[in-house]
Structure formats: structure tokens, C-alpha cells
C-alpha positions in Angstrom: -0.3 -0.2 -0.4 1.4 3.3 -1.4 -0.2 5.4 1.5 -1.5 3.8 4.7 -2.7 6.2 7.1 -1.2 6.4 10.6 -3.3 6.0 13.2 -3.7 9.3 15.3 -2.9 7.2 19.0 -6.3 8.9 20.8 -7.5 6.2 22.9 -9.7 8.3 25.2 -13.0 8.8 24.3 -14.7 12.2 25.0 -18.5 13.3 25.2 -19.2 16.9 24.2 -17.3 18.4 27.4 -15.4 15.8 29.2 -13.2 11.9 28.9 -16.1 9.1 29.5 -16.1 5.1 29.0 -15.5 4.1 26.0 -19.0 4.0 24.0 -20.1 0.9 22.7 -22.1 0.5 19.5 -25.4 2.2 19.9 -24.3 4.3 22.8 -23.9 8.2 22.2 -20.7 9.0 20.8 -19.9 5.6 19.9 -18.0 5.9 16.5 -15.6 8.6 17.9 -11.3 8.3 17.1 -10.9 5.7 20.6 -13.2 3.3 18.9 -11.3 3.2 15.8 -7.4 3.4 16.3 -6.3 2.3 12.6 -2.9 1.7 12.4 -0.9 2.0 15.5 1.9 4.3 15.0 5.1 2.5 15.3 8.8 4.0 15.3 12.2 3.0 14.9 15.4 4.9 15.9 18.3 4.5 14.0 21.1 6.0 16.2 22.3 8.5 13.5 19.9 11.1 14.4 17.0 9.5 12.4 13.7 8.1 12.6 12.0 5.6 10.3 8.4 5.3 10.1 7.6 1.6 10.2 3.8 2.4 8.9 4.7 4.7 6.2 8.2 4.0 5.6 9.3 7.2 5.5 12.4 8.4 7.1 12.8 11.9 9.8 15.4 13.6 11.5 14.7 13.4 14.7 15.2 16.7 15.8 14.5 20.2 15.8 17.6 21.1 17.2 19.1 22.0 14.0 22.6 24.0 15.2 23.3 21.4 17.6 23.7 23.1 20.5 22.0 20.7 22.6 18.8 23.1 22.8 15.7 23.5 20.6 15.0 27.3 20.5 14.3 29.9 18.0 17.7 30.3 16.7 17.6 26.6 15.3 14.4 28.3 13.1 15.0 29.7 9.6 12.9 31.6 7.1 11.3 29.8 4.4 13.8 31.2 2.0 16.6 29.9 4.2 15.2 26.4 4.6 14.8 25.6 1.0 18.6 26.1 0.7 19.3 24.3 3.9 17.9 21.2 2.2 20.3 21.0 -0.4 23.1 20.8 2.1 21.3 18.5 4.6 23.6 15.5 5.8 22.0 14.1 8.6 23.0 10.5 9.1 25.1 10.6 6.4 22.0 10.8 3.8 21.7 13.5 0.7 18.7 13.4 -0.3 16.2 15.0 2.0 13.6 16.5 1.2 11.0 19.5 2.8 8.0 17.0 3.3 4.5 17.9 1.9 2.0 18.4 3.9 0.5 15.3 3.8 4.0 13.5 4.9 4.7 15.7 8.0 0.7 15.6 9.1 1.8 11.7 9.1 3.3 12.7 12.2 0.6 14.5 14.0 -0.3 12.6 17.4 -4.3 13.7 19.0 -2.8 12.0 22.2 -1.4 16.1 22.6 -3.4 18.7 24.6 -4.1 22.1 22.9 -2.6 25.3 25.1 -3.9 28.5 25.3 -2.2 30.7 22.9 -1.6 33.4 26.3 -0.3 30.3 28.4 3.1 31.1 29.9 3.5 27.3 31.0 2.6 24.1 28.9 1.3 22.8 32.9 2.3 18.7 31.8 0.5 18.9 28.7 1.8 16.7 25.7 2.7 18.0 22.6 1.1 16.8 18.8 3.8 14.0 18.1 6.0 11.4 19.6 8.8 13.0 22.4 10.0 9.1 22.8 11.6 9.5 19.0 11.6 13.1 18.0 12.8 15.9 19.5 10.8 18.9 20.1 9.8 22.3 22.3 7.7 24.6 22.7 7.7 28.2 21.8 11.1 30.1 22.8 9.3 32.7 25.2 12.7 34.4 25.8 12.8 35.0 22.7 9.9 36.6 22.8 7.6 33.6 21.1 4.5 32.3 23.0 4.7 28.8 23.7 2.3 27.5 20.6 5.0 29.2 18.2 6.3 26.0 16.9 5.4 25.4 13.1 6.6 23.6 11.0 7.3 24.2 7.3 6.4 22.0 4.6 7.0 22.2 0.5 3.1 22.5 -0.1 2.2 26.1 -0.9 -1.3 27.3 -0.8 -2.4 30.1 -3.6 -5.4 31.2 -2.7 -6.5 35.1 -1.9 -2.9 34.9 -0.1 0.0 32.7 -1.4 0.9 30.4 2.1 3.0 27.8 3.2 1.1 24.9 5.2 2.7 24.0 8.0 1.9 21.9 10.8 1.8 23.3 14.5 2.9 20.0 16.8 2.4 22.2 19.9 -1.5 23.3 19.0 -2.3 20.4 17.2 -3.4 22.4 13.7 -3.1 22.6 10.0 -2.7 26.4 8.9 -1.0 28.0 6.1 1.4 30.7 7.3 2.8 33.9 5.5 6.7 33.9 4.2 6.8 37.7 5.8 5.5 38.3 9.1 5.5 42.3 9.5 8.2 43.0 7.3 10.2 40.3 8.4 10.9 36.6 7.3 8.8 34.7 9.2 11.0 31.4 10.5 9.7 28.4 10.7 10.9 24.7 12.4 11.2 21.9 10.3 11.5 18.0 10.1 13.2 16.3 6.9 12.1 13.4 5.2 13.1 11.3 2.6 12.2 7.6 1.3 8.9 6.5 0.0 8.2 9.6 -2.6 5.0 7.8 -3.3 3.4 9.1 0.5 0.7 11.1 -0.1 -0.5 10.7 -3.5 -4.3 8.9 -3.9 -5.8 6.4 -6.4 -9.7 7.1 -6.7 -11.9 5.0 -7.7 -15.8 5.3 -8.7 -17.3 2.3 -7.8 -20.7 3.1 -9.7 -22.8 2.8 -6.3 -22.4 6.0 -4.3 -19.2 4.9 -2.4 -15.5 6.0 -4.1 -12.5 3.9 -3.6 -9.0 5.1 -2.6 -6.6 1.7 -3.6 -3.2 4.0 -2.3 -4.7 3.8 1.3 -7.3 0.9 1.1 -10.3 3.2 2.4 -13.7 3.4 0.5 -15.6 7.4 1.0 -19.3 8.0 0.5 -19.4 10.3 -2.7 -21.5 12.3 -2.0 -21.6 14.3 1.6 -24.2 14.7 4.1 -25.8 17.7 1.9 -26.7 19.4 5.1 -24.5 20.6 8.5 -24.9 18.8 11.8 -23.0 18.6 15.5 -20.7 16.2 16.6 -23.0 14.1 18.1 -25.3 13.9 15.0 -22.8 13.2 12.9 -21.2 10.3 15.1 -24.9 8.8 14.7 -25.3 9.8 10.9 -22.4 7.2 10.6 -24.1 4.5 12.7 -27.2 5.0 10.7 -25.8 5.2 7.4 -25.9 2.5 4.4 -24.7 4.0 1.6 -23.6 1.1 -1.3 -25.6 -1.1 0.7 -22.5 -1.2 4.0 -23.2 -0.8 7.4 -19.8 -0.3 8.6 -19.2 3.4 7.8 -18.1 5.6 10.2 -16.8 9.1 10.8 -12.8 9.4 9.5 -10.3 10.2 12.2 -8.5 13.5 11.3 -5.7 11.9 9.5 -8.2 9.9 7.5 -10.1 13.0 5.9 -6.7 14.7 5.2 -5.8 12.5 3.1 -8.4 13.1 0.7 -7.4 17.0 0.6 -6.1 18.1 -2.7 -3.8 20.7 -2.0 -3.0 21.3 -5.9 -6.7 22.6 -6.7 -7.5 26.1 -5.2 -10.5 27.0 -2.9 -10.5 30.3 -4.5 -13.5 30.1 -6.8 -17.0 28.3 -6.7 -15.9 25.6 -8.6 -12.9 25.1 -7.0 -12.9 22.8 -3.4 -10.2 21.1 -2.2 -11.0 17.5 -3.2 -10.6 15.4 -5.9 -14.0 16.6 -8.6 -14.9 12.6 -8.4 -16.4 13.5 -5.3 -20.1 15.2 -4.8 -19.4 18.2 -2.4 -21.9 20.9 -1.3 -22.0 24.5 -1.9 -22.4 26.5 1.5 -22.9 30.4 2.1 -19.5 31.4 4.2 -19.5 33.9 6.7 -18.7 36.4 3.5 -21.9 35.6 2.0 -20.4 34.3 -0.9 -20.6 30.2 -2.1 -18.0 28.7 -0.4 -17.3 24.9 1.0 -17.9 23.4 3.7 -16.1 22.1 6.9 -16.0 18.6 7.6 -16.0 16.8 10.9 -13.9 14.3 12.2 -14.1 11.5 14.5 -10.9 13.2 16.6 -11.5 15.0 19.6 -8.7 18.2 19.8 -8.3 18.1 23.5 -7.3 21.2 25.0 -6.2 21.8 28.6 -9.2 23.8 29.8 -12.0 23.3 31.7 -14.2 21.4 29.3 -11.3 19.6 28.0 -13.1 17.2 25.5 -15.3 20.0 24.0 -13.8 20.8 20.7 -13.6 18.5 18.0 -11.5 18.2 14.7 -12.3 19.6 10.9 -10.7 20.0 7.6 -11.6 22.6 6.0 -12.4 21.7 1.9 -13.3 25.7 1.2 -11.9 29.1 2.4 -10.4 28.7 6.1 -11.8 32.0 7.4 -10.6 34.3 10.7 -12.2 38.0 11.1 -9.7 40.3 10.8 -11.0 43.7 11.7 -6.9 44.6 11.9 -5.8 43.1 8.8 -2.3 42.0 8.7 -0.1 43.2 5.6 -1.1 41.0 2.3 0.9 37.6 2.1 1.4 37.5 6.1 -1.6 35.4 6.7 -1.1 34.7 10.1 -1.6 38.3 11.9 -2.8 39.2 14.9 -6.7 40.5 15.7 -6.9 43.5 18.0 -6.8 41.5 21.3 -4.4 42.6 23.2 -0.6 41.4 22.9 0.4 38.0 24.3 2.5 37.9 27.6 5.5 39.8 27.2 4.3 42.1 24.6 3.9 41.0 20.7 6.8 38.6 19.3 9.1 39.5 16.6 8.2 36.5 14.6 4.8 35.5 16.5 2.4 33.6 14.4 -1.3 34.4 15.9 -2.2 31.2 16.2 -5.9 30.0 17.8 -6.0 28.3 20.5 -8.5 26.8 23.2 -9.6 30.0 24.6 -13.7 30.5 24.0 -12.7 34.4 24.0 -14.5 36.0 21.4 -14.0 39.7 19.9 -16.0 42.4 21.6 -14.6 44.9 18.7 -17.4 47.3 17.3 -15.3 47.2 13.8 -16.9 45.4 11.2 -16.1 42.1 10.6 -13.4 41.2 7.8 -13.2 38.2 6.8 -10.0 36.8 4.7 -9.0 33.0 3.7 -6.2 33.0 6.6 -5.3 29.7 6.9 -6.4 28.2 3.3 -8.5 25.4 2.0 -6.9 22.3 3.0 -6.3 23.3 6.8 -6.8 21.3 9.8 -9.1 23.5 12.8 -11.3 22.4 15.9 -14.7 23.5 16.4 -17.1 23.6 19.6 -18.7 19.8 19.4 -22.2 21.5 20.7 -23.9 25.3 21.0 -24.9 27.6 19.1 -22.7 29.4 16.2 -24.5 32.8 16.6 -22.6 33.3 19.5 -19.3 33.6 17.9 -20.6 35.7 15.0 -17.5 37.4 15.2 -15.3 34.2 14.8 -13.1 32.8 18.0 -9.4 33.0 19.1 -6.1 35.5 18.0 -7.7 35.0 14.1 -10.7 35.4 14.3 -11.5 31.8 12.9 -15.0 31.2 11.8 -17.0 29.1 14.0 -19.7 27.1 12.2 -20.5 23.8 14.8 -22.7 22.6 12.4 -20.2 20.7 10.0 -20.8 18.9 7.0 -19.8 15.1 6.8 -18.1 12.1 4.6 -18.1 9.1 5.6 -15.6 6.3 5.5 -15.1 2.6 5.7 -12.1 0.2 5.8 -12.3 -2.2 1.8 
């Protein structure tokens, strides 16, 4: 199999707020990630600065400490331009064929056994990052250099050509995919990075229309509903929808986990026009009206909880945006930055020179009286999270430092094993 999907490592079960006993078939909240663990993540430390993923066949650099000084800080990060130069010179483990990973390659490393932290937090308080630290050396943002703890965005080779040109990256501190500008406040933005080698086919799909309302991906071994749910629903309703679905005369449909869902994103397609969702045209996809009042494409639920360090730690779940990934930015960053801050006050210690303005678990909403300014802040194909339940009208101005659009009633595309 060319594109095996690594499990998310999420073994806890949750209701709309908290951890619960693992539900059984027929129970409320059955069908979530802990019920379907997928391929168990498995790695091998090669003892030469590299780690091999035994599921994907990819070999990785094992540390974000790139200058070899024994600590991971802002001095290990590079601008995107310098990073592309560094790739050509890299010889970790004696290999010279390293490459900057695609977003699908890098996302294969994410572990949803991690916990999101508040973007303004001063301490991680024992939280786990979204990567296996038994095999990969990781550190949160360099607060001594003015960064926030969540400022550990790792760059990929995948570029988003939408309203802004953005570099897709994975943040292993807060568990998200977002698009980032190459510059921020007239300075080169700095990225962390893990380089990769091997299995150049990883992340490619081979879709087959089965003619019965289903589509098979022969490279992942997954079968998908060709059409989506055609309406939005909250997370518990989405799980129930999966239990009751019999498309193609199959009764074992499930809500996909975060990595399964991201596997069908087509990052080559641009969600800039009404006819360009970020998915292969073999699939049918519903059109919605977005926060800007224009035709767009929906956010889609996964069965993966995006656990955070707050009081209701299980209150949000992962979604993937197949249309514009909107944020409300009344004080718009300079064009191309794609990751500026809203006027919600600087983080502790002031506004960091390399700050990334990420969304965290905070439920705080903007009270700004400024007119809304919704922009495609993170790009189609981003992975963020929504409250599992509630009234989306309470978040009419968005949520978090970048005013992420909150919809709650997201769409669904189910999956099963072939």
C-alpha cells in the first residue's frame, strides 16, 4: 500500500465536554476516534539522528535542534527562503537526499494524544505536544526570545495559492494545519522543520468510482461516500449519522479520523472560485454560503477530539476545511502574512517579533466594534477545530487570535475500510 494512514494515537473517549468510558455500538458518542484506532504508530530510532516510521516507510530527522547546541530555540528556525537552501546541504545520518516534506507527509507524524494549550499560556502545565517525544526531540516556542509557547510551526513544501500565497505547516504545539505567510510584519517569518526522505509516493491518491455511491482510494485502502451529508450537524449528530448510514449497502461506515479525512484533501486545487473545492472532482461536494455571504465549501467533521487544557478539555473536535478557512481580521495584517493578530491585546511579554498568531483553546470572542473583515486566513485544506455543540451565532465575530470562523454544524463524509 503506497499511502497507509497512521493512526492518531487517541485512545481516550469524550462526550461534548469531558472524558468518558469508551462507548459501545449503539451508545451516544459511539464511533469516535477511540473506537477505531487505525494503524498503530510505530517508529525505529536509527541511532544516527534519524527515525524511521515503520507504517509509512518514511525516514525523518529526529530533532528540531538543527544547530547542534543541545537546545531547541528560535536559533534553530529558518526563513522559508533559507530553509530551501538548507535542504540542499543537509546530510543528517550520512544521507544527501533529504527533502522538505509535503503537508501530507508531515501530518503523518501528528498525534492527537496531545493537548492544545491557550495561546497566551506561560506554562505548558504538563501538557503533551502533538508528536511522539519518545522518538522526536521537540520544544515549545522560545519565550525568552519573545515567542509564545504555541509558536512551533513546522514548514512543508506545500504552497497555497489562494487569496494569499501561504506555506502550509503543521503546529505540533497546538495540533493544527494552517497556511502561513513567508513574511510577517515586514520580516522573514521563521519556521521549525523536520526533513524527510524515502517513499516519494506517500500522500498520493488512487481513486476509483465504484458506481454505487462510493469511491475507493486504492492507495490508502479506504472507501468513501461519494456524496456528503448535504447538511450540517453537530459532532454527536455526525457520529449518529455514521451509525445509521447504509450507502452502497454497507453498514460499517464511520466518521473518519483527522488523518483519514486530511488524506483526501487535494492541495493542488484552489478554493478561490466557487468550482474549486480542495477535493478531487470524483467526489460530490455541497456548496454553502460562508461568513462573507459568498458561495463556498464546508468544514467537515472528523471523529477526533481536539483535547485542550481547559476545564472542558473534550469540548472541541477536529475538522478539515475543504473551502476557504476564514478568519475575521478587523485589523488586517499586511497582504501575504496570513497569520497576523487581531486587536485582542498582545500576548504576555509583548508582541513577539516572530509571532504566529495561532488559535488556541480559548473560547474568548472579539468584542471589537470594528466591521468584520473575513479573509481566507489559513487556506483550504487547513485543519482546525470547532466546539462539538452549541449555538454558532454566539461566535458571529469568530474566535481566537485570528477570529477563526466557528460553525459547529459541519458537514460529513463517511469512510470505511475496503
